[in-house]
C-alpha positions in Angstrom: 82.2 80.6 140.4 84.8 83.3 140.2 88.2 83.7 141.8 88.5 86.9 143.1 91.6 88.6 144.1 92.9 92.2 146.2 96.0 92.7 143.4 96.6 91.5 140.4 98.7 93.2 137.3 100.5 91.7 134.1 103.4 93.4 132.3 102.1 93.5 128.5 104.7 95.2 125.9 106.9 96.0 129.1 104.3 98.4 130.4 102.1 97.4 133.7 98.7 97.0 133.9 96.4 96.4 137.2 93.8 93.7 136.0 92.2 93.3 140.0 89.1 94.6 138.6 89.2 93.5 135.1 88.8 89.8 136.1 85.9 88.6 136.6 85.1 90.5 133.1 87.7 88.9 130.7 86.2 87.4 127.6 88.3 85.0 127.8 87.6 83.6 131.5 89.8 84.2 134.4 92.2 81.2 134.3 95.2 83.2 131.3 95.0 85.9 133.3 95.2 84.3 136.6 98.3 82.1 134.8 100.5 85.2 134.2 99.5 86.8 137.2 102.5 89.1 138.1 104.4 87.9 135.3 104.6 89.5 131.2 101.8 88.2 129.3 103.1 89.6 125.9 103.3 86.5 124.1 99.9 85.3 125.5 98.4 88.7 124.5 99.8 89.3 121.2 98.8 86.7 119.1 95.0 87.7 120.3 94.5 91.2 120.8 95.9 94.5 119.0 98.3 96.1 120.4 95.7 99.5 121.3 92.8 97.4 122.6 93.8 98.1 126.0 94.1 102.0 125.8 90.3 101.9 123.6 88.1 99.9 125.9 89.7 100.1 129.4 90.2 103.2 131.5 93.4 105.0 132.0 93.7 104.4 135.5 94.4 100.7 134.9 98.4 101.2 133.3 100.8 101.6 136.5 103.9 102.7 134.3 106.6 101.3 132.0 109.1 98.4 133.9 112.6 98.6 132.8 113.6 96.6 130.3 116.4 94.9 132.1 114.7 93.7 135.2 112.4 91.5 132.2 116.0 90.3 130.7 117.3 87.7 133.6 113.6 85.9 133.3 114.7 83.7 130.2 112.2 81.1 128.9 113.3 78.0 128.5 112.3 76.1 125.0 108.9 73.8 125.5 108.6 70.6 124.0 106.2 71.9 121.4 108.3 74.9 120.6 111.3 72.5 120.2 109.3 70.1 117.5 107.9 72.9 115.5 111.8 74.2 115.2 112.8 71.1 113.9 109.8 71.1 111.6 110.6 74.7 110.2 114.1 73.4 109.9 112.6 70.9 107.6 110.2 72.9 105.7 110.9 72.6 101.5 112.3 75.3 100.0 109.4 77.9 98.7 110.0 77.4 94.9 109.0 73.9 95.6 105.4 74.8 96.7 103.1 74.5 93.4 100.3 74.8 94.5 97.7 76.2 97.3 97.2 72.5 99.3 101.3 72.6 99.2 101.2 75.6 102.2 98.4 73.8 104.0 100.4 71.0 104.5 103.6 72.8 105.4 101.8 74.9 107.9 100.3 72.1 109.6 103.7 70.9 110.6 104.8 74.1 111.8 102.0 75.7 113.4 101.2 75.2 117.3 98.7 73.6 117.8 96.2 76.3 119.3 97.0 78.6 116.0 96.0 75.3 113.7 93.0 74.6 115.6 91.9 78.3 115.6 92.6 78.2 111.7 91.6 74.8 110.3 88.7 74.6 112.5 84.9 73.8 111.0 81.6 73.9 112.5 80.1 71.0 113.5 81.5 67.8 111.6 82.9 70.1 109.1 81.3 69.2 106.2 80.1 72.5 105.1 84.1 73.4 105.2 84.9 70.7 102.8 81.7 71.3 100.9 83.0 74.6 99.5 85.8 72.8 97.8 84.3 70.0 96.5 81.3 71.6 95.1 83.9 73.4 92.4 84.5 69.5 91.5 80.9 69.6 90.7 81.4 72.4 87.9 83.2 71.2 84.6 84.5 73.6 82.3 83.6 74.0 77.6 86.7 75.1 75.8 86.6 77.4 73.1 89.2 77.1 70.9 91.0 78.8 67.7 90.7 82.2 69.5 93.3 84.6 69.6 95.0 84.1 73.5 98.5 85.0 72.9 98.1 87.8 75.1 96.1 87.3 78.3 94.2 90.4 80.5 93.5 89.3 83.8 92.9 93.1 85.0 89.4 94.1 86.8 87.9 96.5 89.1 86.1 95.6 92.6 84.2 98.1 94.1 85.5 100.6 91.3 88.9 99.8 92.5 91.7 98.2 90.7 93.1 94.9 91.0 95.2 93.0 89.1 93.2 89.7 88.7 89.9 89.0 90.4 90.7 88.3 93.9 91.0 89.6 97.3 92.5 88.7 100.6 89.7 87.8 103.1 88.9 89.0 106.6 90.7 86.7 108.9 91.0 87.1 112.5 94.0 86.6 114.4 96.9 86.9 112.6 99.3 87.2 115.1 98.6 83.4 115.6 100.7 82.1 112.4 103.0 85.0 112.1 104.5 87.8 114.5 103.4 90.6 112.6 99.7 89.4 111.8 97.7 90.8 108.9 100.5 93.3 107.9 102.3 90.7 105.7 99.2 90.1 104.1 98.9 93.7 103.4 102.2 94.1 102.1 101.6 90.8 100.0 98.3 92.2 98.4 99.9 95.3 97.7 102.9 93.6 96.2 100.9 91.8 94.4 98.0 94.0 93.3 95.3 93.2 95.5 93.0 93.9 97.2 93.1 93.4 101.2 89.4 93.3 103.1 90.9 94.3 107.2 89.3 92.0 109.6 87.3 93.3 112.9 89.3 90.7 114.7 93.0 91.2 113.4 95.5 90.6 116.0 97.6 94.6 114.7 95.6 97.5 115.3 93.4 98.7 112.3 95.4 101.5 112.1 98.9 99.0 112.0 96.7 97.7 108.7 96.1 100.6 106.5 100.0 102.1 108.3 101.3 98.9 105.8 100.2 99.5 102.6 101.5 100.7 99.6 100.9 104.1 97.8 97.6 103.6 96.1 96.8 99.9 97.2 93.0 99.3 98.4 91.6 98.2 101.1 88.1 96.9 102.4 86.9 97.3 105.8 84.8 94.0 107.5 82.5 94.6 110.5 81.2 92.9 113.3 79.0 95.2 114.5 79.1 95.7 118.1 76.2 96.0 120.5 77.6 99.5 121.3 76.5 101.6 117.7 79.3 104.4 119.2 82.0 101.8 119.1 81.0 100.8 115.0 80.2 104.4 114.3 84.0 105.2 114.9 85.4 102.5 113.8 83.1 103.2 110.3 83.9 106.8 110.0 87.5 106.1 111.2 88.1 103.5 108.1 86.7 106.0 105.6 88.7 109.0 106.7 91.7 106.8 106.4 90.6 105.8 102.1 88.9 102.3 103.2 87.0 102.0 100.2 84.3 100.0 101.2 82.0 98.2 104.3 81.7 94.8 104.3 79.2 94.1 107.5 79.3 90.6 108.1 75.7 89.5 108.8 76.5 85.4 109.4 77.6 85.7 112.9 74.9 86.3 115.6 76.5 83.7 117.5 79.5 81.9 116.4 79.3 78.0 115.6 81.1 75.2 117.5 84.2 75.0 116.4 85.1 72.0 118.2 89.0 71.8 117.3 88.9 75.5 118.4 87.2 74.4 121.3 89.4 72.0 122.2 92.2 73.6 122.8 91.0 75.7 126.2 92.0 73.0 128.0 96.4 73.6 126.5 97.3 76.5 128.9 95.2 75.5 132.1 96.1 77.3 135.3 96.2 74.9 138.5 94.1 72.7 139.6 92.7 74.6 142.2 91.8 77.3 139.5 90.2 75.1 137.1 87.8 73.0 140.0 86.8 76.6 140.5 86.1 78.4 137.1 84.2 74.3 135.9 80.6 76.5 135.8 81.9 79.0 133.4 81.3 78.5 129.7 82.8 81.5 128.5 86.3 80.0 127.8 85.1 78.1 124.4 88.4 78.1 122.5 89.6 82.0 120.6 87.2 82.2 118.3 84.3 82.9 121.2 86.5 84.3 123.2 87.1 87.5 121.1 83.4 87.7 119.7 81.4 88.4 122.5 80.8 92.0 121.8 79.0 91.1 118.5 75.3 92.3 118.2 72.9 89.7 117.9 69.8 91.7 117.1 71.2 92.9 114.0 68.4 93.5 111.4 67.8 94.5 107.7 67.0 97.8 109.4 69.9 99.1 110.6 70.7 99.5 106.9 69.8 102.6 107.0 71.9 103.8 109.8 74.8 102.6 108.3 74.2 104.7 105.2 73.8 107.9 107.4 76.6 107.5 109.2 79.4 106.8 105.6 79.5 107.3 101.9 81.6 103.5 101.5 79.9 101.2 99.6 77.9 98.8 102.0 77.9 94.7 101.4 76.7 92.1 103.3 78.9 89.3 103.6 77.7 85.9 104.6 75.0 86.3 102.5 73.2 82.6 102.0 70.1 82.4 99.6 68.8 84.7 97.0 65.6 86.1 98.5 68.5 88.0 100.9 70.9 89.0 97.9 67.4 90.4 97.1 66.9 92.5 100.2 70.1 93.9 100.1 69.7 94.8 96.6 66.6 96.2 97.6 67.8 98.0 100.7 70.2 100.0 98.6 73.3 97.6 99.4 76.2 98.3 96.5 76.5 94.2 96.6 76.9 91.2 98.4 79.4 88.1 99.2 77.9 84.7 99.2 79.7 83.5 102.0 79.1 79.9 104.8 81.9 81.7 107.0 84.3 79.3 105.6 82.2 76.2 107.0 82.7 77.8 110.3 78.7 78.6 111.3 76.2 76.6 110.3 77.7 73.2 109.0 75.1 72.1 106.1 75.0 75.9 104.7 75.2 76.0 101.4 78.9 76.7 99.6 78.9 79.8 97.6 79.6 78.5 94.5 76.3 76.5 94.6 74.3 79.1 95.3 76.0 81.8 93.2 74.1 81.0 89.7 70.4 81.4 91.0 71.3 84.6 92.9 72.2 85.9 89.8 69.6 84.7 88.0 67.0 85.6 91.3 68.5 89.4 90.8 68.2 89.6 87.1 64.7 88.7 87.3 63.9 91.6 89.5 65.9 93.9 87.7 68.6 94.3 90.6 71.5 92.9 89.1 72.8 96.5 87.7 75.2 98.3 89.8 75.2 95.5 92.5 78.3 93.3 92.5 78.2 89.7 94.0 81.2 88.0 95.8 81.6 84.1 96.7 84.5 82.8 99.3 85.3 80.0 100.7 86.9 76.7 99.4 88.7 78.7 96.6 91.6 76.4 96.0 92.6 77.0 92.0 93.0 79.4 89.7 89.9 77.7 88.0 87.8 77.7 91.1 88.1 81.6 90.1 87.4 80.8 86.2 84.5 79.1 87.5 83.4 81.5 89.7 83.6 84.8 87.3 81.6 82.7 84.4 78.7 82.5 87.2 78.4 85.8 87.5 81.0 87.3 90.4 82.8 90.1 90.2 85.8 88.5 92.3 86.6 85.9 94.9 88.1 86.0 98.3 90.6 83.5 100.1 91.2 83.5 103.8 93.0 80.1 105.0 94.8 79.8 101.8 96.5 83.3 102.8 97.0 82.3 106.3 98.4 78.8 105.6 100.8 80.9 103.6 101.8 83.2 105.8 102.0 81.0 108.3 104.7 78.9 106.9 106.6 81.1 104.7 105.7 84.9 106.0 105.8 88.0 103.4 107.4 85.6 100.7 105.0 82.7 101.5 101.8 84.8 100.9 103.2 86.7 97.5 104.3 82.6 96.4 100.4 81.9 96.7 98.9 85.0 94.6 101.4 84.4 91.8 100.3 80.5 92.1 96.6 81.9 91.8 97.4 84.0 89.0 99.4 81.6 86.8 96.8 79.4 87.4 94.1 81.8 86.3 95.6 83.1 83.0 96.4 79.0 82.0 93.1 78.8 82.6 91.7 81.5 80.6 94.0 80.8 77.7 93.2 77.3 77.2 89.6 78.3 77.8 89.4 80.6 74.7 89.3 83.8 76.9 91.9 86.7 76.7 90.2 89.6 78.5 88.3 88.4 82.2 85.1 90.5 80.1 85.0 87.2 77.5 84.5 84.7 80.3 80.4 83.4 80.0 78.1 81.8 82.1 77.7 79.2 78.9 81.3 78.3 79.1 80.7 75.9 83.0 78.2 73.4 83.0 76.4 73.5 85.9 74.2 70.5 85.7 75.6 68.7 88.6 75.7 71.3 91.3 72.6 70.1 93.1 74.2 66.6 93.8 75.5 66.5 96.8 76.3 63.4 96.8 77.6 62.5 92.7 80.8 60.1 92.7 84.0 63.0 92.1 87.1 61.8 91.6 89.8 61.2 94.8 90.8 65.2 95.2 94.4 63.7 97.1 95.9 67.0 97.6 93.2 68.4 99.4 92.6 65.4 101.6 96.3 64.7 102.1 96.6 68.4 103.6 93.1 68.2 105.6 94.9 64.9 107.0 98.1 63.9 107.1 100.7 65.5 104.6 103.4 66.0 106.2 107.3 67.7 104.5 109.9 65.2 104.8 113.1 67.0 103.9 112.4 69.2 101.0 109.8 67.3 99.7 105.9 67.4 100.1 105.0 63.6 100.7 102.4 61.4 103.1 103.3 59.7 106.3 
């Protein structure tokens, strides 16, 4: 059942909003709004929502006007025990130069992020098998180095969808950046621009679309990830606005007609409960199941291949399908006139036991070639990329480039702009070393015969223990100025 009230207002970014009639419709449930009734809710609102969401989706009359900032100065917030622990953890963080790989950033982020933010970023579907398999699958691919090749100069530069990039890596779309950093996705925008890689702008960002575009550097290229809204007019406006602002590619997410059960994230709904009487009154509600579901109720589960011509009619941007998990769907994307696909299982956050992107990459490329559909059709992968050698393996098997999600979030959450820049430089340095030791001075020199994938389908092959990944996932923490296990 719902709680009905006669008058309910909250303060957001210095303005007072009447949410009386919106209360029953809030996708995240009533509890969070009732908790901040009559108070400044900016701190709870900002990490989840872009600043322009109210003006875009609610009538103008809900805004009751601005509030005198002086009236809020007396409402000082005492430091909670949770905030105190995080502050102490941040004071003991290792120096940035001590971050030597992507796992180091994950280990630090786990200790300095708020529990709800860590739960959202780190969670996978169900038992999280696919999430861990995304990286483990790379361990079943071995390299076949070539020697006596002139590799004095290594050129990692490439183009993706015609956009130049310093090397074949991009920051993929991830939601709710402000859970990890006050400036959210703008941190990723700036870091991508400074390091010469491409950023894919997410639909479910904490920052507004225009904030991320405004934050880019001159000649910096961005793509748009799209969750398709049931209201096609909203989708049309976003797509055409993105094209008008210079976005170079449209990536339609197709693997999320319903968001997966991310249990770590779902459990966090109890962390910020309203009073007991409100909780009891809402026991029959199932809408408040973590941040993921709260922000995704608009996604259209009816999206299908017959919608592609409509997208082609509203934009001239290259259209790619994101979330392809088998060769058959890659073929369909090509036949429907798309310019490419992203092989992805959504970071292992949707369907547990869905295959890793690297596992299906070779068969996708082989099938496209057999059907004569591999020309002018670009294949990307994301999920599990943690080393420069992972990038090399993907390029060898036919990927045009790879996307990283969680590593960038963890670097941002712990060290901000400098952290993301450091992470990208580590990937770049690792790839350069791998290319030099493999005898490949340019990206074009990386060939399929340079990798051994005979064990790629064997999910039960004995792998070397990956202490870095296992430690970051389970129990690594900073101690003093180093990374060490508990």
